[in-house]
C-alpha positions as CSV (number, residue, x, y, z in Angstrom):
1,M,10.9,-13.1,16.5
2,S,14.6,-13.7,16.1
3,Q,17.2,-13.1,18.9
4,S,19.1,-10.5,16.9
5,L,16.0,-8.7,16.2
6,L,15.0,-8.6,19.9
7,R,18.6,-7.5,20.7
8,A,18.6,-4.7,18.3
9,L,15.2,-3.4,19.6
10,D,16.7,-3.6,23.1
11,L,19.3,-1.2,21.9
12,L,17.0,1.1,20.5
13,D,15.1,1.1,23.7
14,E,18.2,1.9,25.5
15,L,18.9,5.0,23.2
16,A,15.4,6.1,23.7
17,A,16.6,7.3,27.1
18,G,19.5,9.3,25.8
19,P,22.7,9.1,23.9
20,A,25.2,6.2,24.9
21,S,28.6,4.9,24.1
22,L,29.3,1.2,23.0
23,D,30.8,0.6,26.4
24,Q,27.8,1.7,28.2
25,L,25.5,-0.2,26.1
26,A,27.6,-3.3,26.3
27,A,27.6,-2.9,30.1
28,R,23.8,-3.0,30.1
29,A,23.5,-5.7,27.6
30,T,23.2,-9.6,28.2
31,V,25.4,-10.5,25.2
32,H,29.1,-9.8,24.5
33,K,30.4,-6.5,23.2
34,T,31.3,-7.6,20.0
35,T,27.6,-8.6,19.3
36,V,26.5,-5.2,20.5
37,M,29.1,-3.7,18.2
38,R,27.8,-5.8,15.3
39,L,24.0,-4.8,15.9
40,L,25.0,-1.0,16.3
41,H,27.0,-1.3,12.9
42,D,23.8,-2.7,11.1
43,L,21.4,-0.2,12.8
44,E,23.7,2.6,11.7
45,E,24.0,1.4,8.3
46,K,20.2,1.5,8.0
47,R,20.1,5.0,9.8
48,F,18.3,3.7,12.8
49,V,21.2,5.0,14.8
50,V,23.9,7.4,14.4
51,R,27.1,8.5,16.3
52,D,27.9,11.9,17.3
53,E,31.5,13.6,17.8
54,Q,32.0,11.7,21.4
55,Q,31.3,8.6,19.5
56,R,28.1,8.2,21.4
57,Y,25.0,6.4,19.6
58,R,21.7,8.2,19.4
59,L,18.5,7.4,17.7
60,G,18.7,8.1,13.8
61,R,16.4,9.8,11.2
62,K,15.0,6.5,9.9
63,L,13.1,6.2,13.1
64,F,11.8,9.6,13.0
65,E,10.7,9.1,9.4
66,L,8.9,6.0,10.4
67,S,7.3,7.7,13.4
68,S,6.2,10.6,11.3
69,L,4.5,8.2,8.8
70,A,2.6,6.4,11.5
71,L,1.5,9.6,13.0
72,E,0.6,10.8,9.4
73,Q,-1.6,7.6,8.6
74,R,-3.3,7.8,12.1
75,G,-4.0,11.5,11.4
76,L,-5.3,10.7,7.9
77,R,-7.8,8.0,9.1
78,A,-9.0,10.7,11.9
79,V,-9.3,13.4,9.3
80,A,-11.0,11.1,6.7
81,H,-13.5,9.2,9.1
82,P,-16.2,12.0,9.2
83,H,-16.3,12.5,5.5
84,L,-16.3,8.8,4.9
85,A,-19.1,8.3,7.3
86,R,-21.3,10.8,5.7
87,L,-20.6,9.1,2.4
88,N,-21.4,5.9,3.9
89,E,-24.6,7.2,5.4
90,A,-25.7,8.9,2.2
91,T,-25.2,5.8,-0.2
92,G,-25.7,2.9,2.2
93,H,-22.8,1.2,0.5
94,T,-19.6,-0.1,2.0
95,V,-16.8,2.6,2.0
96,H,-13.0,1.9,2.3
97,L,-10.0,4.0,3.0
98,A,-6.7,2.5,1.8
99,A,-3.0,3.5,1.8
100,F,0.4,2.1,1.0
101,E,2.1,0.3,3.8
102,G,5.5,-0.5,2.2
103,P,5.0,-2.2,-1.1
104,D,1.3,-3.3,-0.2
105,V,-1.9,-1.3,-0.4
106,T,-3.6,-1.9,2.9
107,Y,-7.3,-1.0,4.1
108,I,-7.1,1.3,7.0
109,E,-10.6,2.2,7.4
110,K,-14.0,0.4,6.7
111,L,-17.6,1.5,7.0
112,E,-20.0,-1.3,6.4
113,S,-23.1,-1.5,4.1
114,R,-26.4,-1.1,5.4
115,H,-27.5,-4.0,3.1
116,P,-27.2,-7.7,4.3
117,V,-24.5,-8.4,1.7
118,R,-21.0,-7.9,3.2
119,M,-17.6,-7.4,1.7
120,Y,-14.8,-9.9,2.3
121,S,-12.4,-7.0,3.2
122,R,-11.3,-5.8,6.6
123,I,-9.0,-3.2,8.2
124,G,-5.5,-4.5,8.0
125,L,-6.1,-6.7,4.9
126,T,-4.2,-5.8,1.7
127,A,-5.7,-5.0,-1.6
128,A,-4.8,-6.7,-4.9
129,L,-2.6,-4.3,-6.7
130,H,-3.8,-5.4,-10.3
131,A,-7.6,-5.7,-9.4
132,A,-8.6,-3.4,-6.6
133,A,-9.9,0.1,-7.4
134,V,-8.0,1.6,-4.4
135,S,-4.7,0.1,-5.7
136,K,-5.1,1.5,-9.2
137,V,-5.8,5.0,-7.9
138,L,-2.4,4.8,-5.7
139,L,-0.4,3.1,-8.3
140,A,-1.5,5.8,-11.1
141,D,0.1,8.6,-9.0
142,L,3.5,6.9,-9.2
143,P,6.2,8.0,-11.7
144,R,5.9,5.9,-14.7
145,E,9.1,4.1,-14.2
146,R,8.1,2.9,-10.9
147,R,4.5,1.8,-12.3
148,A,6.3,-0.1,-15.0
149,S,8.6,-1.8,-12.4
150,I,5.7,-2.8,-10.3
151,A,3.7,-4.1,-13.1
152,A,6.4,-6.3,-14.2
153,G,7.0,-8.0,-10.9
154,L,3.4,-8.6,-9.9
155,E,1.8,-12.2,-9.9
156,Y,-1.3,-11.6,-11.8
157,T,-3.9,-14.1,-10.0
158,P,-7.0,-14.3,-12.1
159,F,-9.7,-13.6,-9.4
160,T,-12.4,-13.3,-12.0
161,E,-12.8,-13.6,-15.8
162,R,-12.4,-9.8,-15.7
163,T,-9.0,-9.6,-13.8
164,I,-6.1,-7.9,-15.4
165,T,-3.6,-10.6,-16.3
166,E,-0.6,-8.9,-17.8
167,P,1.6,-5.8,-17.3
168,A,0.7,-4.0,-20.4
169,A,-3.0,-4.2,-19.7
170,L,-2.4,-2.8,-16.2
171,L,-0.1,-0.1,-17.5
172,A,-2.9,1.1,-19.9
173,E,-5.4,1.0,-17.1
174,L,-3.3,3.0,-14.9
175,D,-2.9,5.7,-17.8
176,R,-6.7,5.9,-17.9
177,V,-7.0,6.2,-14.1
178,A,-4.3,8.9,-14.0
179,A,-6.0,10.8,-16.9
180,Q,-9.6,10.5,-15.5
181,G,-8.8,10.8,-11.7
182,W,-10.8,7.9,-10.6
183,A,-10.7,4.1,-10.9
184,L,-13.1,1.3,-11.5
185,D,-12.8,-2.3,-10.3
186,A,-15.4,-4.0,-12.8
187,S,-16.0,-7.2,-10.8
188,E,-12.2,-7.8,-11.3
189,H,-11.6,-9.0,-7.7
190,E,-14.8,-10.5,-6.7
191,E,-17.5,-11.8,-9.2
192,F,-20.4,-10.2,-7.6
193,V,-18.9,-6.9,-6.4
194,H,-17.9,-3.9,-8.3
195,C,-16.1,-0.7,-7.1
196,I,-15.1,2.8,-7.7
197,A,-12.3,4.7,-6.0
198,A,-10.9,8.3,-6.0
199,P,-7.7,9.8,-4.7
200,I,-6.8,11.8,-1.3
201,H,-4.0,14.1,-1.9
202,D,-1.9,15.9,0.9
203,A,-0.7,19.5,1.0
204,S,1.9,18.8,-1.5
205,G,-0.5,17.3,-4.0
206,R,0.9,13.7,-3.5
207,V,-1.9,11.0,-3.5
208,V,-1.7,9.5,0.1
209,A,-4.8,7.4,0.1
210,A,-7.7,6.3,-1.8
211,A,-11.4,6.0,-0.8
212,S,-13.9,4.0,-2.4
213,C,-17.4,2.6,-2.8
214,S,-18.2,-1.1,-3.0
215,V,-21.4,-2.5,-4.1
216,P,-22.9,-6.0,-5.0
217,V,-23.9,-5.8,-8.7
218,V,-27.4,-7.2,-7.6
219,L,-28.0,-3.8,-5.9
220,L,-26.5,-1.4,-8.7
221,D,-25.5,-1.9,-12.2
222,Q,-22.4,-0.1,-13.6
223,P,-24.2,2.9,-14.7
224,G,-25.8,3.2,-11.2
225,L,-22.2,2.6,-9.6
226,L,-20.9,5.4,-11.6
227,G,-23.7,7.4,-10.5
228,L,-22.0,7.3,-7.0
229,L,-18.9,8.9,-8.3
230,P,-19.7,12.7,-7.9
231,G,-20.4,12.1,-4.3
232,L,-17.2,10.1,-3.9
233,I,-15.3,12.7,-5.4
234,A,-16.7,15.4,-3.2
235,C,-15.8,13.2,-0.2
236,T,-12.2,12.7,-1.3
237,D,-11.9,16.3,-2.1
238,A,-13.1,17.4,1.1
239,I,-10.7,15.1,2.9
240,S,-8.0,16.3,0.7
241,D,-9.0,19.9,1.6
242,D,-8.6,19.2,5.4
243,L,-5.1,17.8,4.6
244,G,-4.2,21.0,3.0
245,W,-4.5,20.4,-0.6
246,V,-5.5,23.0,-2.9
247,G,-6.8,21.7,-6.3
248,S,-9.8,20.0,-8.1
249,S,-10.3,16.4,-9.1
250,S,-11.6,15.2,-12.6
251,Q,-15.3,14.7,-12.6
252,A,-17.1,12.0,-14.0
253,G,-18.0,12.5,-17.7
């Protein structure tokens, strides 16, 4: 970790105890006052700290935003877990929960299949934005301009012969996902695994996560996989309901 970052984090720790002036912070620091001033300027620019009328520094709104998001995500996982566990028990297949972490879609929960075949994924790994069903669900909820920007900037690694490999195809797929309310990964990331995913909404209606069922193709063909969709959507609707959402998802046709 860089020295500048460590020093900036030390300043935030100091301010966690209460507001302080530049002189007070510099007196406690192990570096020159000009270095402390420069770090505070950078933190202020990014809204990690603010100055009050007495020119004392205090923690800024960006930290509260980040802490709120961290708590929301932990809360989401706790709310979702019993519903995901019931889905896992009912189907016997691998169940994932994924959410955006910055620009990435990250798995934040995984319940393993009862079958001997195991998925490559684990909690903390990222999902391919152009191939994973959970990613399609989360991207499909974004404004069209944002979708287009992300699609234009992706590196389209061809994991299998079915992987989407260009922006227009991905945007068309996201339009389908937005219209139908669920997504399919037709062996686009792993040759012998396919997956369905559905959205989880918060009280505002925003899609804050996606849950999925992943199944080896040797265990279920695609019609069989799609047969799991009503149960998956019932699961995600129940999680959304616990998060305060009032609405109904599209059902499989």
